[in-house]
C-alpha positions as CSV (number, residue, x, y, z in Angstrom):
1,M,-32.6,10.6,0.0
2,A,-30.7,12.4,-2.5
3,L,-28.2,10.4,-4.5
4,S,-25.8,13.6,-4.3
5,R,-25.3,13.1,-0.8
6,T,-21.7,11.9,0.4
7,P,-21.4,8.5,2.3
8,L,-20.0,8.8,5.7
9,S,-19.2,6.0,8.3
10,L,-19.5,5.9,12.2
11,Y,-17.3,4.4,14.4
12,V,-18.1,4.1,18.1
13,H,-15.4,3.1,20.9
14,W,-16.9,1.2,23.8
15,P,-13.5,1.0,26.0
16,Y,-14.5,-1.7,28.4
17,C,-13.3,-5.4,28.4
18,S,-14.2,-8.0,31.4
19,F,-10.7,-9.5,30.4
20,L,-7.6,-8.0,28.9
21,C,-6.0,-10.5,26.1
22,K,-2.0,-10.5,25.7
23,F,-2.2,-9.8,22.2
24,C,-4.5,-6.9,22.0
25,A,-2.9,-3.3,21.5
26,F,-6.4,-1.2,21.3
27,S,-7.5,1.0,24.0
28,K,-9.0,-0.8,26.5
29,T,-10.1,-0.6,30.3
30,R,-11.0,-3.4,32.6
31,I,-14.3,-3.3,33.5
32,T,-15.2,-2.8,37.4
33,K,-18.1,-2.3,39.6
34,E,-17.3,1.2,39.3
35,T,-17.9,1.4,35.7
36,D,-20.5,3.7,34.7
37,N,-22.0,2.5,31.6
38,K,-24.5,5.2,31.7
39,R,-22.1,7.9,32.1
40,T,-20.0,6.4,29.3
41,T,-23.3,6.4,27.0
42,M,-24.0,10.0,28.3
43,A,-20.4,11.2,27.0
44,L,-20.8,8.9,23.7
45,L,-24.0,10.9,23.0
46,R,-22.4,14.3,23.9
47,E,-19.5,13.6,21.4
48,L,-21.6,12.3,18.8
49,E,-23.9,15.6,18.9
50,T,-20.6,17.8,18.6
51,T,-18.9,15.9,15.8
52,L,-21.8,14.5,13.6
53,A,-24.0,17.3,13.4
54,P,-22.0,19.3,11.1
55,H,-22.2,16.3,8.6
56,K,-26.0,16.4,8.4
57,D,-25.7,16.9,4.4
58,K,-24.0,13.3,4.2
59,Y,-25.4,10.2,5.0
60,L,-24.5,7.2,7.2
61,R,-23.7,4.0,5.2
62,S,-22.2,2.1,8.1
63,I,-22.1,2.0,12.0
64,Y,-19.7,0.2,13.5
65,F,-19.3,-0.6,17.5
66,G,-15.9,-1.9,18.3
67,G,-13.5,-1.5,21.4
68,G,-13.1,-2.8,24.0
69,T,-16.2,-5.2,24.2
70,P,-19.3,-3.4,23.2
71,S,-21.6,-6.6,23.9
72,L,-20.7,-5.4,27.5
73,A,-23.1,-2.2,26.7
74,Q,-26.8,-2.7,27.5
75,P,-28.7,-2.9,24.4
76,E,-30.7,0.3,25.2
77,H,-27.6,2.3,25.5
78,I,-26.8,0.7,21.6
79,G,-30.0,1.9,20.7
80,R,-29.6,5.4,22.0
81,I,-26.9,6.1,20.3
82,I,-27.9,4.6,16.7
83,E,-31.0,6.4,17.2
84,H,-29.3,9.9,18.0
85,A,-26.9,9.4,15.0
86,S,-29.7,8.7,12.5
87,K,-31.6,12.0,13.6
88,L,-28.2,13.8,13.0
89,V,-27.5,12.3,9.8
90,P,-29.7,10.0,7.9
91,L,-29.3,6.3,8.3
92,A,-29.0,4.6,4.8
93,A,-31.9,2.0,4.4
94,D,-29.4,-0.6,3.7
95,A,-27.0,0.6,6.2
96,E,-24.6,-1.7,8.1
97,V,-24.5,-1.6,11.8
98,T,-22.0,-4.0,13.1
99,L,-21.5,-4.8,17.1
100,E,-18.4,-6.8,18.3
101,S,-18.8,-9.7,20.6
102,N,-16.5,-12.2,22.5
103,P,-18.2,-15.9,22.7
104,T,-18.7,-15.1,26.5
105,M,-21.0,-12.3,25.7
106,A,-22.8,-14.0,23.2
107,E,-26.1,-15.0,25.0
108,V,-29.3,-15.3,23.1
109,E,-31.7,-12.8,24.8
110,K,-28.9,-9.9,24.7
111,M,-28.4,-10.9,21.0
112,R,-32.0,-10.6,20.6
113,E,-31.9,-7.2,22.3
114,F,-29.4,-5.7,20.1
115,R,-31.2,-7.0,17.3
116,A,-34.1,-4.9,18.4
117,A,-32.0,-2.0,18.9
118,G,-30.9,-1.8,15.5
119,V,-27.8,-4.0,15.2
120,N,-28.1,-6.0,12.0
121,R,-24.4,-7.5,11.9
122,Y,-22.6,-9.4,14.5
123,S,-19.1,-10.0,14.7
124,I,-17.5,-12.5,17.1
125,G,-14.0,-12.6,18.3
126,V,-13.2,-16.6,18.3
127,Q,-9.5,-16.2,17.2
128,T,-8.5,-19.5,17.9
129,L,-10.3,-23.3,18.8
130,N,-7.3,-24.2,20.7
131,D,-7.9,-24.3,24.3
132,R,-4.3,-24.0,25.6
133,V,-3.7,-20.9,23.1
134,L,-7.0,-19.6,24.3
135,R,-5.5,-19.8,27.9
136,E,-2.2,-18.3,27.1
137,M,-3.7,-15.2,25.4
138,G,-5.8,-14.4,28.3
139,R,-9.3,-15.5,26.8
140,L,-11.8,-16.6,28.9
141,H,-13.7,-19.1,26.5
142,T,-12.9,-22.2,25.0
143,G,-12.8,-23.4,21.7
144,A,-15.9,-25.0,21.8
145,E,-17.7,-22.0,23.1
146,G,-16.5,-20.2,20.4
147,L,-18.2,-22.3,17.7
148,A,-21.5,-22.2,19.8
149,A,-21.7,-18.9,20.1
150,I,-21.6,-18.3,16.1
151,D,-24.3,-20.9,16.0
152,R,-26.4,-18.9,18.5
153,A,-25.6,-15.6,16.5
154,R,-26.7,-16.9,13.2
155,E,-30.1,-17.8,14.5
156,I,-30.7,-14.1,15.2
157,F,-28.6,-12.5,12.6
158,A,-28.8,-15.1,9.9
159,G,-26.7,-13.9,6.9
160,R,-25.0,-11.3,8.6
161,V,-22.7,-13.0,11.0
162,T,-18.8,-12.8,11.0
163,F,-15.7,-14.0,13.1
164,D,-12.1,-13.4,13.7
165,M,-9.7,-16.3,13.4
166,M,-6.0,-15.8,13.8
167,F,-3.1,-18.0,12.7
168,G,0.8,-18.0,13.9
169,F,0.3,-18.9,17.6
170,A,3.3,-20.3,19.6
171,G,3.9,-24.0,18.5
172,Q,1.0,-23.9,15.7
173,T,2.1,-25.8,12.6
174,P,0.4,-25.3,9.3
175,D,-1.4,-29.1,9.5
176,E,-2.8,-27.9,12.9
177,W,-4.1,-24.7,11.5
178,S,-5.6,-26.1,8.5
179,K,-7.9,-28.5,10.9
180,E,-8.6,-25.7,12.9
181,L,-9.9,-23.5,10.3
182,N,-12.0,-26.2,8.4
183,A,-13.6,-26.6,11.7
184,A,-14.3,-23.1,12.5
185,L,-15.8,-22.8,8.6
186,D,-18.2,-25.5,9.2
187,H,-20.1,-23.2,11.3
188,A,-19.5,-19.9,9.2
189,D,-22.2,-17.7,7.9
190,Q,-21.5,-15.6,5.1
191,H,-18.3,-13.9,6.0
192,V,-14.9,-14.4,8.0
193,S,-11.8,-12.4,8.8
194,I,-8.7,-14.2,9.3
195,Y,-5.2,-12.4,10.6
196,Q,-1.9,-13.2,11.2
197,L,-0.9,-12.7,14.7
198,T,0.8,-9.4,15.1
199,V,3.2,-8.8,18.0
200,E,2.2,-5.3,18.9
201,P,4.6,-3.3,21.1
202,G,3.7,-2.4,24.6
203,T,1.7,-5.4,24.9
204,P,2.0,-8.6,27.3
205,L,2.6,-10.5,24.1
206,H,5.3,-8.4,23.2
207,R,7.0,-8.5,26.5
208,D,7.2,-12.3,26.4
209,H,8.2,-12.3,22.8
210,L,11.3,-9.8,23.9
211,A,12.1,-12.1,27.0
212,R,11.8,-15.0,24.7
213,R,9.0,-16.7,26.9
214,T,7.2,-17.0,23.4
215,R,8.7,-18.4,20.4
216,L,6.2,-18.2,17.5
217,P,6.3,-19.9,14.2
218,G,9.2,-18.9,11.5
219,D,8.2,-16.8,8.6
220,E,8.2,-19.5,6.1
221,M,5.9,-21.7,8.3
222,Q,3.5,-18.6,8.5
223,A,3.6,-17.9,4.8
224,E,2.6,-21.5,4.5
225,M,-0.4,-21.0,7.0
226,Y,-1.3,-17.9,5.1
227,E,-1.3,-19.7,1.6
228,R,-3.4,-22.6,3.2
229,T,-5.8,-19.9,4.4
230,V,-6.7,-18.5,1.1
231,E,-6.6,-22.0,-0.6
232,I,-9.1,-23.8,2.2
233,C,-11.4,-20.7,2.1
234,R,-11.6,-20.9,-1.8
235,N,-12.6,-24.4,-1.6
236,R,-15.2,-23.5,0.8
237,G,-16.9,-21.0,-1.2
238,F,-15.4,-17.8,0.0
239,Q,-13.7,-15.3,-2.1
240,H,-10.7,-13.5,-0.7
241,Y,-11.8,-10.1,-1.5
242,E,-8.9,-8.3,0.7
243,V,-5.8,-9.1,2.7
244,S,-7.5,-10.6,5.8
245,S,-11.1,-10.8,4.3
246,Y,-13.2,-13.6,2.6
247,A,-16.9,-13.5,1.8
248,R,-19.5,-16.0,0.0
249,S,-20.7,-12.9,-2.2
250,F,-20.1,-9.4,-2.7
251,E,-23.3,-8.4,-0.4
252,A,-21.5,-10.3,2.3
253,R,-18.7,-7.8,2.1
254,G,-18.0,-5.9,5.1
255,K,-19.2,-2.2,4.3
256,H,-17.8,-0.7,7.1
257,N,-13.9,-1.8,6.6
258,T,-14.5,-1.5,2.6
259,G,-15.4,2.0,3.5
260,Y,-11.9,2.9,5.2
261,W,-10.2,1.0,2.2
262,L,-11.9,3.1,-0.5
263,G,-11.2,6.2,1.2
264,H,-14.7,7.2,2.3
265,Q,-15.2,9.8,4.9
266,Y,-15.5,8.5,8.7
267,I,-16.3,10.0,12.2
268,G,-14.9,8.2,15.2
269,I,-16.0,8.7,18.6
270,G,-15.1,7.1,21.9
271,P,-11.4,6.9,23.7
272,S,-8.8,6.8,21.0
273,A,-11.1,6.8,18.2
274,H,-9.8,8.2,14.7
275,S,-11.8,10.4,12.1
276,R,-11.2,11.4,8.6
277,F,-13.4,13.9,6.7
278,V,-13.9,16.8,4.7
279,D,-14.3,19.8,7.0
280,P,-17.9,21.4,6.1
281,V,-16.6,24.6,6.7
282,S,-13.4,24.8,5.4
283,G,-13.6,22.4,2.7
284,K,-10.0,20.6,4.0
285,R,-9.4,17.3,4.4
286,V,-8.9,16.7,8.1
287,R,-8.0,13.9,10.8
288,E,-9.1,13.9,14.5
289,V,-7.7,11.5,17.2
290,R,-9.7,11.3,20.4
291,I,-8.1,11.2,23.9
292,P,-6.9,7.4,24.5
293,D,-7.5,7.3,27.9
294,A,-11.4,6.6,28.9
295,A,-11.5,8.5,31.9
296,R,-9.8,11.7,30.7
297,W,-11.8,11.3,27.3
298,M,-15.0,11.0,29.3
299,A,-14.4,14.3,31.8
300,T,-13.2,16.3,28.7
301,C,-16.4,15.4,26.5
302,E,-18.5,16.2,29.7
303,M,-16.8,19.6,29.7
304,D,-16.0,20.4,26.2
305,G,-18.6,18.3,24.2
306,Q,-16.1,16.0,22.7
307,G,-12.9,14.5,23.6
308,T,-10.4,15.3,20.8
309,A,-6.8,15.4,21.5
310,K,-5.4,16.2,18.0
311,K,-6.6,17.6,14.9
312,D,-4.6,18.2,11.6
313,E,-5.2,19.2,8.1
314,V,-4.3,15.9,5.7
315,D,-2.3,17.0,2.5
316,E,-3.3,16.0,-0.7
317,D,-0.1,13.6,-1.1
318,E,-0.8,11.6,2.2
319,V,-4.6,11.3,0.8
320,K,-3.4,9.7,-2.4
321,Q,-0.8,7.7,-0.9
322,E,-3.1,6.0,1.5
323,M,-5.7,5.9,-1.4
324,V,-3.2,3.5,-3.2
325,V,-1.9,1.3,-0.2
326,F,-5.4,0.5,1.1
327,G,-6.6,0.5,-2.6
328,L,-4.2,-2.5,-3.1
329,R,-5.4,-4.3,-0.1
330,M,-8.3,-5.1,-2.0
331,L,-9.0,-7.7,-4.9
332,D,-11.0,-4.9,-6.7
333,G,-8.1,-2.4,-6.5
334,I,-8.4,1.3,-7.3
335,D,-9.2,3.3,-10.6
336,N,-8.5,6.3,-11.7
337,R,-11.9,7.7,-11.3
338,R,-11.8,7.7,-7.6
339,F,-8.1,8.5,-7.6
340,S,-8.6,11.7,-9.6
341,D,-11.4,12.8,-7.2
342,V,-8.7,13.2,-4.4
343,S,-5.4,14.1,-6.6
344,G,-7.1,17.2,-8.5
345,G,-7.8,15.6,-11.6
346,R,-4.4,13.5,-11.8
347,M,-4.4,9.7,-12.7
348,L,-2.7,6.9,-11.2
349,E,-0.3,6.7,-14.5
350,D,1.0,10.3,-13.3
351,Y,1.7,9.3,-9.8
352,L,2.9,5.6,-9.5
353,C,6.2,4.4,-10.8
354,M,4.8,2.7,-14.0
355,E,8.1,0.9,-14.5
356,R,7.4,-1.0,-11.1
357,V,4.0,-1.4,-11.9
358,K,5.0,-3.3,-15.6
359,E,7.4,-5.1,-13.3
360,Y,4.9,-6.8,-11.2
361,V,2.4,-7.3,-13.5
362,E,4.9,-9.5,-15.6
363,K,5.4,-11.2,-12.2
364,G,1.7,-11.6,-12.1
365,Y,1.4,-9.6,-8.9
366,L,-0.4,-7.1,-10.2
367,V,-3.2,-6.2,-13.2
368,W,-3.3,-3.1,-15.0
369,N,-6.4,-2.9,-16.8
370,T,-6.6,-0.2,-19.6
371,G,-9.9,-1.1,-20.9
372,G,-12.8,0.9,-20.9
373,R,-13.9,4.1,-22.4
374,D,-11.5,6.7,-21.1
375,R,-8.3,6.8,-18.8
376,L,-10.8,7.3,-16.1
377,S,-11.6,3.4,-16.0
378,H,-7.9,2.3,-15.9
379,C,-7.6,0.1,-12.9
380,L,-4.7,-1.0,-10.9
381,A,-5.4,-4.2,-8.8
382,P,-3.4,-6.9,-7.0
383,T,-3.9,-10.6,-8.1
384,E,-4.2,-13.5,-5.8
385,L,-0.7,-14.0,-5.8
386,G,-0.2,-10.3,-5.1
387,L,-2.2,-10.3,-1.8
388,Q,-0.4,-13.5,-0.9
389,N,3.0,-11.6,-1.4
390,M,2.6,-8.7,1.0
391,V,0.8,-5.9,-0.6
392,A,2.5,-3.6,1.7
393,A,5.8,-4.1,0.3
394,L,4.5,-3.7,-3.6
395,N,3.0,-0.3,-2.0
396,S,6.5,0.6,-1.0
397,E,8.2,0.0,-4.3
398,L,5.2,1.8,-6.3
399,L,5.5,4.9,-4.3
400,V,9.3,5.2,-4.5
401,R,9.0,7.5,-7.1
402,S,6.4,10.0,-5.5
403,L,8.1,9.7,-2.2
404,A,11.4,10.6,-3.6
405,R,10.2,13.8,-5.1
406,K,8.3,14.6,-2.0
407,M,11.7,13.7,0.3
408,Q,13.8,15.8,-2.7
409,Y,11.3,18.8,-2.2
410,A,11.6,18.9,1.5
411,L,15.3,18.7,1.7
412,Q,15.8,21.2,-0.8
413,R,13.5,23.8,0.5
414,H,14.4,23.8,3.9
415,T,17.8,21.8,4.8
416,Q,19.6,25.0,4.3
417,D,17.6,26.4,7.4
418,F,19.0,24.0,9.9
419,K,22.0,24.7,12.3
420,H,22.0,20.9,12.6
421,K,20.8,18.8,9.6
422,Q,21.6,15.5,11.4
423,I,17.7,15.2,10.5
424,A,18.3,15.6,6.7
425,T,21.1,13.5,6.7
426,L,19.3,11.0,8.5
427,A,16.3,11.1,6.2
428,R,18.2,10.6,3.2
429,L,19.9,7.5,4.6
430,V,16.5,6.1,5.2
431,F,15.3,6.8,1.8
432,L,18.3,4.8,0.4
433,Y,18.0,2.2,2.7
434,A,14.3,2.0,1.6
435,R,15.1,1.4,-1.8
436,Y,17.4,-1.5,-1.4
437,Q,16.4,-3.7,1.4
438,K,14.1,-6.5,1.9
439,P,10.4,-5.9,1.1
440,I,9.0,-5.8,4.9
441,R,11.5,-3.9,6.1
442,R,11.6,-1.4,3.1
443,S,7.6,-1.0,3.9
444,I,8.5,0.1,7.6
445,V,11.3,2.4,6.5
446,V,9.1,4.0,3.5
447,L,6.8,4.9,6.6
448,I,9.8,6.5,8.8
449,C,10.6,8.3,5.4
450,I,6.8,10.0,5.4
451,A,7.3,10.7,9.3
452,L,10.9,12.2,8.7
453,I,9.5,14.5,5.7
454,E,6.7,15.7,7.9
455,R,9.3,16.4,10.6
456,V,11.7,18.6,8.0
457,H,8.6,20.3,7.1
458,K,7.4,21.3,10.9
459,M,10.8,22.3,12.0
460,A,10.9,24.5,9.0
461,R,7.9,26.0,9.9
462,L,8.9,26.6,13.5
463,M,11.7,28.1,12.3
464,T,10.3,30.5,10.0
465,S,8.0,31.3,12.8
466,Q,10.6,32.2,14.8
467,R,12.4,34.5,12.5
468,T,9.2,36.4,11.9
469,H,8.7,36.5,15.4
470,N,12.1,38.0,16.0
471,K,11.8,40.7,13.4
């Protein structure tokens, strides 16, 4: 394989679940007797052909089967997707091929068949060992069954098993979490992902939370759980390499998610899947989103060859913002070499508010490494303390300067065109609010600012189009 080829990742969304968890906000459909796995597979293969074939000059560094519950699929169907993908785009010899599973789906024989089909990494959604919480969240397995699933998977995918755990459930204390995490790590392989429970809008858990039927631990208690997570994992030999990810070695890190954080290109197929790539024809960076409804997505694939709901160009500023945001999720951080590749040769120093960078370096949250032969080797990275203190909040501060420029440009260029200036006024107010509010709120409001900027530009383009038409 030529070294000049660009790396590409493939995400495959299998939408079916045998049960629906109360906390899950991902696109999913309860499996029934009428569910046609073969038809779903054919739709995925059709979409794969349409969306992946134009990227034959790249190579696949990872394939990830998520959902939903992809372990509900037949191994032969998973194998067909892997085989067809590798015919369209070369699969790297060391490619990572991950399949997600629930503990109830982790039967030894079926895992062997998945391994034979080309899967080489197994991810198990254990979530918690507390049987009461598992029942409340709608899970069908027990804590003991979760641990047993890890043990079985390690027999077949030795060195390539990861599992998910969550903390912050109702009634949970830091001491209980510490005991639970240690028990889970007794069975761990080389990697584990540990998340704070998030109440996602539209989920049953969100409705319970609004109705005060569920009372989650307070911020201070959850912060203590996070700190204990980092300490326990470190003491058990796991490096905290990303906000929610821990690995015993560099080789054990998850390639697929790391590709997202590094800004690599990826193609997503299946209901609600997302793609980010450089269009082989136009050379522009684009994003695609597939239709979220499984039935409608499948019918569209059968008719049009793909179930794309939306396709947009991604502007350079957005790419740079994402690279900084995701780069600071990882202890490795982001260097000027990678940043300049997407910024027309500009350096981090030209883009970020370096006063803020210096401030966070002094506080021990960031490291600004200016060693090396030239500016391209300069690197900005979070410290362990930085990861623990909400990297998202740091990002919002660091992006203030570039966001201010973009906001100012949008308003100056377009505000005079609007008969009603409420959106411009709101944008100014939101931006001022973002400058001075608490970090977590500020992080959210900065995202609202970005959305408002896009809205300003969109309205202006519409008005320009209307004026041209009227002429």
